[in-house]
C-alpha positions as CSV (number, residue, x, y, z in Angstrom):
1,M,-10.5,24.2,-27.7
2,N,-10.5,21.1,-25.0
3,Y,-7.5,21.9,-23.5
4,L,-8.9,25.4,-22.9
5,L,-11.8,23.9,-21.1
6,L,-9.8,21.3,-19.7
7,I,-8.1,24.4,-17.8
8,I,-11.2,26.4,-17.2
9,G,-12.3,23.4,-15.4
10,F,-9.7,22.2,-13.5
11,A,-9.4,26.4,-12.3
12,L,-13.2,26.5,-11.4
13,L,-12.9,23.2,-9.3
14,T,-9.9,24.7,-7.1
15,I,-11.5,28.2,-6.8
16,S,-15.1,26.7,-6.2
17,A,-13.3,24.2,-3.5
18,D,-11.4,26.7,-2.0
19,W,-14.9,28.4,-1.2
20,L,-16.5,25.9,-0.1
21,I,-13.8,24.8,2.4
22,N,-13.8,28.7,3.7
23,G,-17.2,28.5,3.9
24,A,-17.4,25.6,5.5
25,S,-14.1,26.0,8.3
26,S,-15.9,29.3,8.9
27,L,-18.9,27.4,10.1
28,A,-16.9,24.7,12.1
29,K,-14.7,27.5,13.8
30,R,-18.3,28.6,15.7
31,L,-18.7,25.1,16.7
32,N,-15.3,24.9,18.6
33,I,-14.0,21.9,16.3
34,S,-10.4,21.2,16.3
35,D,-8.1,21.8,13.9
36,L,-7.2,18.4,13.4
37,V,-10.9,17.3,13.0
38,I,-11.8,20.3,10.5
39,G,-8.4,18.8,8.4
40,L,-10.1,15.1,9.0
41,T,-13.9,15.9,7.6
42,I,-14.9,19.9,6.9
43,V,-11.7,20.6,5.4
44,A,-11.3,16.8,3.2
45,F,-14.5,16.8,2.2
46,G,-14.3,20.2,0.7
47,T,-11.0,19.2,-0.9
48,S,-12.3,15.8,-2.4
49,A,-15.4,17.5,-3.8
50,P,-13.6,17.6,-7.2
51,E,-13.1,13.9,-7.2
52,L,-16.7,13.6,-6.1
53,V,-18.3,15.5,-8.8
54,V,-15.5,14.4,-11.4
55,N,-16.2,10.6,-10.4
56,I,-20.1,11.5,-10.3
57,V,-19.7,12.7,-13.7
58,A,-18.1,9.6,-14.7
59,A,-20.0,7.2,-13.3
60,T,-22.9,8.7,-14.7
61,E,-21.4,8.7,-18.4
62,G,-19.8,5.0,-18.5
63,S,-16.5,6.4,-18.0
64,S,-15.1,3.8,-15.2
65,D,-11.7,4.3,-16.1
66,I,-11.9,8.0,-15.2
67,A,-13.9,6.9,-12.2
68,L,-11.2,4.6,-10.8
69,T,-8.0,5.7,-12.0
70,N,-9.3,9.6,-10.4
71,I,-9.4,8.7,-7.4
72,L,-6.4,6.3,-7.5
73,G,-4.0,8.5,-8.6
74,S,-5.4,11.3,-6.3
75,N,-4.5,9.4,-3.4
76,I,-1.0,8.6,-4.4
77,I,-0.3,12.6,-5.5
78,N,-2.2,13.4,-1.7
79,T,0.6,10.9,0.2
80,L,3.6,11.5,-2.0
81,I,3.3,14.9,-4.0
82,I,1.1,16.6,-1.2
83,L,2.8,15.8,1.6
84,G,6.5,15.5,0.6
85,I,5.8,19.4,-0.7
86,S,4.5,20.1,2.9
87,A,7.5,18.0,4.8
88,T,9.9,19.8,2.2
89,I,7.9,23.8,3.7
90,F,8.2,22.5,7.1
91,P,8.6,18.8,9.4
92,V,5.2,17.5,9.5
93,V,4.4,16.6,13.1
94,C,1.9,13.5,13.1
95,Q,-0.7,13.2,16.3
96,K,-0.7,9.3,18.2
97,S,-4.5,8.9,16.8
98,T,-3.0,10.0,13.0
99,Y,-0.5,6.8,13.2
100,H,-2.4,4.9,14.8
101,I,-6.5,5.4,13.4
102,E,-6.4,7.1,10.2
103,I,-2.9,6.3,8.4
104,P,-3.9,3.0,8.9
105,I,-7.7,3.5,7.5
106,S,-6.0,5.1,4.8
107,A,-4.1,2.3,3.6
108,L,-6.7,-0.1,4.0
109,A,-8.4,1.8,1.6
110,G,-5.9,1.5,-1.2
111,L,-5.8,-2.0,-0.3
112,A,-10.0,-1.9,-0.6
113,V,-9.9,-1.1,-4.2
114,L,-6.9,-3.8,-5.0
115,L,-8.9,-6.2,-3.8
116,L,-12.5,-5.5,-4.7
117,G,-11.2,-4.0,-7.8
118,T,-9.3,-7.4,-8.8
119,N,-12.4,-9.3,-7.9
120,F,-10.8,-10.9,-5.0
121,F,-13.7,-11.7,-3.2
122,G,-15.7,-13.1,-6.1
123,L,-18.2,-14.8,-3.8
124,L,-19.3,-10.9,-2.7
125,H,-20.3,-9.8,-5.9
126,L,-23.5,-12.7,-5.5
127,G,-22.7,-14.6,-8.9
128,E,-22.0,-11.3,-11.0
129,S,-19.7,-11.8,-13.4
130,H,-18.9,-7.8,-13.2
131,N,-14.9,-7.2,-12.4
132,G,-14.2,-4.3,-10.7
133,I,-15.8,-2.3,-7.7
134,S,-20.0,-3.5,-7.5
135,R,-22.6,-1.9,-6.1
136,L,-22.3,-4.7,-3.0
137,D,-18.7,-3.3,-2.9
138,G,-19.9,0.3,-2.9
139,L,-22.7,-0.4,-0.2
140,M,-19.3,-1.7,2.0
141,L,-17.0,0.8,0.9
142,L,-19.7,3.5,2.1
143,A,-20.2,1.5,5.7
144,V,-16.9,1.8,6.7
145,F,-17.2,5.6,5.6
146,I,-20.2,5.7,8.2
147,I,-17.9,4.1,11.0
148,F,-15.0,6.6,10.6
149,C,-17.2,9.5,10.2
150,T,-19.0,8.4,13.7
151,Y,-15.1,8.2,15.3
152,T,-14.2,11.7,14.0
153,I,-17.4,13.3,15.2
154,Y,-17.0,11.5,18.8
155,Q,-13.3,12.3,18.6
156,G,-14.1,16.3,17.9
157,I,-16.8,16.5,21.0
158,R,-14.5,14.7,22.9
159,N,-11.7,17.2,22.2
160,R,-14.1,20.0,21.8
161,D,-12.0,22.4,24.9
162,E,-9.0,21.5,23.1
163,S,-9.4,23.2,19.8
164,S,-7.0,26.4,18.4
165,N,-8.8,27.4,15.2
166,E,-6.2,29.5,14.7
167,S,-6.3,29.1,11.0
168,F,-9.4,30.2,9.5
169,E,-11.2,33.6,10.5
170,A,-15.1,33.2,11.4
171,M,-17.5,35.2,8.9
172,P,-20.8,35.7,9.0
173,I,-23.3,32.5,9.0
174,W,-24.8,34.0,5.6
175,K,-22.0,34.2,4.1
176,S,-20.7,30.7,5.0
177,I,-23.9,29.6,3.0
178,L,-23.5,31.5,0.1
179,L,-19.8,30.5,-0.3
180,I,-21.0,27.1,0.5
181,I,-23.6,27.3,-2.3
182,I,-21.5,28.8,-4.6
183,G,-18.3,26.7,-4.3
184,L,-20.8,23.6,-5.3
185,A,-22.2,25.3,-8.2
186,G,-18.7,25.6,-9.5
187,L,-17.5,22.1,-8.5
188,V,-20.4,20.3,-10.6
189,V,-19.7,23.0,-14.0
190,G,-15.9,22.1,-13.3
191,G,-16.5,18.7,-13.2
192,E,-18.5,18.7,-16.0
193,L,-15.8,20.2,-18.1
194,I,-13.0,18.0,-17.0
195,V,-14.4,14.8,-17.9
196,N,-15.5,15.6,-21.3
197,N,-12.7,17.3,-22.4
198,A,-10.1,14.4,-20.9
199,V,-11.6,11.9,-22.8
200,T,-12.1,13.3,-25.6
201,I,-7.8,14.4,-25.8
202,A,-7.1,11.1,-24.4
203,K,-8.8,9.8,-27.8
204,S,-7.2,12.1,-29.5
205,W,-4.0,11.2,-28.3
206,G,-4.8,7.3,-28.8
207,V,-3.7,7.2,-25.0
208,S,-6.0,5.7,-22.6
209,E,-8.4,6.8,-20.2
210,S,-6.5,5.3,-17.3
211,V,-3.5,7.0,-17.8
212,I,-5.3,10.6,-18.3
213,G,-7.2,9.3,-15.4
214,V,-4.5,8.7,-13.1
215,T,-2.0,11.7,-14.1
216,V,-3.6,14.9,-15.5
217,V,-7.4,14.7,-13.7
218,A,-6.1,13.2,-10.4
219,L,-3.8,16.0,-10.5
220,G,-6.1,18.5,-11.3
221,T,-8.7,17.1,-8.8
222,S,-6.1,16.9,-6.0
223,L,-4.9,21.1,-5.8
224,P,-6.9,22.0,-3.9
225,E,-5.7,19.6,-1.2
226,L,-2.1,20.7,-2.6
227,A,-2.6,24.4,-1.9
228,T,-4.5,23.5,1.3
229,S,-1.9,21.6,2.7
230,A,1.6,23.7,1.4
231,M,-0.2,27.0,3.1
232,A,-1.2,25.0,6.2
233,A,3.2,24.1,6.2
234,L,3.9,27.2,5.7
235,K,1.6,28.6,8.3
236,K,3.6,25.7,10.4
237,N,-0.2,24.4,11.0
238,T,0.8,20.3,10.2
239,D,-2.1,19.0,12.5
240,L,-4.4,20.5,8.9
241,A,-1.7,19.3,6.7
242,I,-1.7,16.0,7.5
243,G,-5.6,15.9,8.4
244,N,-6.1,17.5,4.9
245,V,-4.4,14.3,3.4
246,I,-4.8,11.6,5.1
247,G,-8.9,12.8,5.5
248,S,-9.2,13.4,1.5
249,N,-7.7,9.7,0.9
250,I,-10.4,8.0,3.0
251,F,-13.2,9.7,1.6
252,N,-11.8,9.9,-1.9
253,V,-12.0,5.7,-1.7
254,F,-14.8,4.7,1.0
255,F,-17.2,7.6,-0.2
256,V,-16.2,9.4,-3.5
257,L,-15.4,5.7,-4.8
258,G,-18.6,4.2,-2.6
259,L,-21.0,6.2,-3.7
260,S,-20.1,6.1,-8.0
261,S,-20.1,2.4,-7.6
262,I,-23.9,2.8,-6.3
263,I,-24.5,4.6,-9.0
264,N,-23.2,2.6,-11.9
265,P,-20.8,-0.5,-11.5
266,L,-17.3,0.6,-12.0
267,S,-15.1,-1.9,-14.4
268,S,-11.3,-2.7,-13.8
269,Y,-8.7,-1.3,-15.8
270,K,-5.3,-2.7,-17.2
271,N,-3.1,-1.1,-14.6
272,I,-5.2,-1.6,-11.4
273,Q,-3.0,-3.6,-9.4
274,V,-0.1,-1.4,-9.5
275,D,-2.1,2.0,-9.3
276,A,-4.1,0.6,-6.1
277,A,-0.7,-0.7,-5.0
278,M,0.6,2.5,-5.4
279,A,-1.6,4.1,-3.3
280,T,-1.5,1.5,-0.4
281,G,2.8,1.4,-0.2
282,S,2.3,5.2,0.4
283,S,-0.1,5.2,3.3
284,L,2.5,2.4,4.7
285,L,5.7,4.0,3.5
286,L,4.1,7.5,5.5
287,L,3.4,5.6,8.6
288,I,6.9,3.7,8.5
289,F,8.4,7.3,8.2
290,I,6.5,8.3,11.4
291,I,6.7,5.3,13.3
292,I,10.9,5.3,13.2
293,S,11.1,9.3,13.7
294,R,11.8,9.9,17.3
295,K,9.5,13.4,16.9
296,R,7.2,11.6,14.8
297,S,6.7,13.5,12.0
298,I,7.8,13.3,8.3
299,N,11.5,15.4,7.9
300,R,12.7,17.2,4.9
301,I,14.5,14.8,3.5
302,E,11.8,12.3,4.0
303,G,10.0,14.4,1.9
304,I,12.1,14.7,-0.9
305,T,12.6,10.6,-0.7
306,M,8.2,10.6,-1.3
307,L,8.8,13.0,-4.3
308,A,11.5,10.6,-6.1
309,I,9.3,7.5,-5.6
310,Y,6.4,9.3,-7.5
311,G,9.0,10.7,-10.0
312,A,10.2,7.0,-10.4
313,Y,6.9,6.0,-10.6
314,L,5.6,8.6,-13.7
315,A,8.5,7.4,-15.4
316,W,7.1,3.9,-15.4
317,L,3.9,4.7,-16.1
318,L,4.6,7.0,-19.1
319,T,6.6,3.7,-20.4
320,T,2.9,2.3,-20.7
321,L,1.9,4.6,-23.0
């Protein structure tokens, strides 16, 4: 029954996130916002909604391992698996602002978890003995998120006339709002099902919550990003494909993890150094691929390489069970 409820939870998250994205993107189109900005904001927020709901539930119930590994695992999967698959479907071309600003911020997100999660900046905990992401750390993460959102909105306003928005078909406002409301409700129910049953399954297997979180839960909450970016790649809309992934990575750490740690400080776990280093390294690898490319793109060979790297990481992870 736990396995069935877990699958139902993932299905509900994916469907609900899709409704949320469609409703929000339709409203964005009416405001004439560009595809890249939609990917970095509206779609990234929508596809990060599963991580947000799962983390809020996990933080509230004291499952800090699930909360931390869900975010780190999702960011690793977003970059190596989702962009890897997207690049094998169609080469992902990157805009100048993406590899100058957004991808470095995505790498910074992983580095922030690595430093804060291992209490590297111990003085910032103001004497707390807490080893992990404290409430003060969460406030710092949210501050960075606000700065990023301000920058992105400014870019969207400045480049409004350059928008194409061919990816989304506008619908009546009432329908958009209805989809958003239903989508959010479905996310809440799905998140509850995932966290509760993932913890139960982990205990029955004798496996740590951190391993379940960085693999099963992270993959499940990344399904909306996978569906969105793969479909965007098929439609050759690479701005949306990469904007969705990088925007989601940034949202996951600076907003979702920041908010989660404010609700309840998140304790560190055994493999946090490796997982956070992988999240940082995958974004840096992406940046290197783009910089060395004459067309500023990720080609199919590089996409396959990213998939192989994740395979090696997963194989190592399974040896730690």
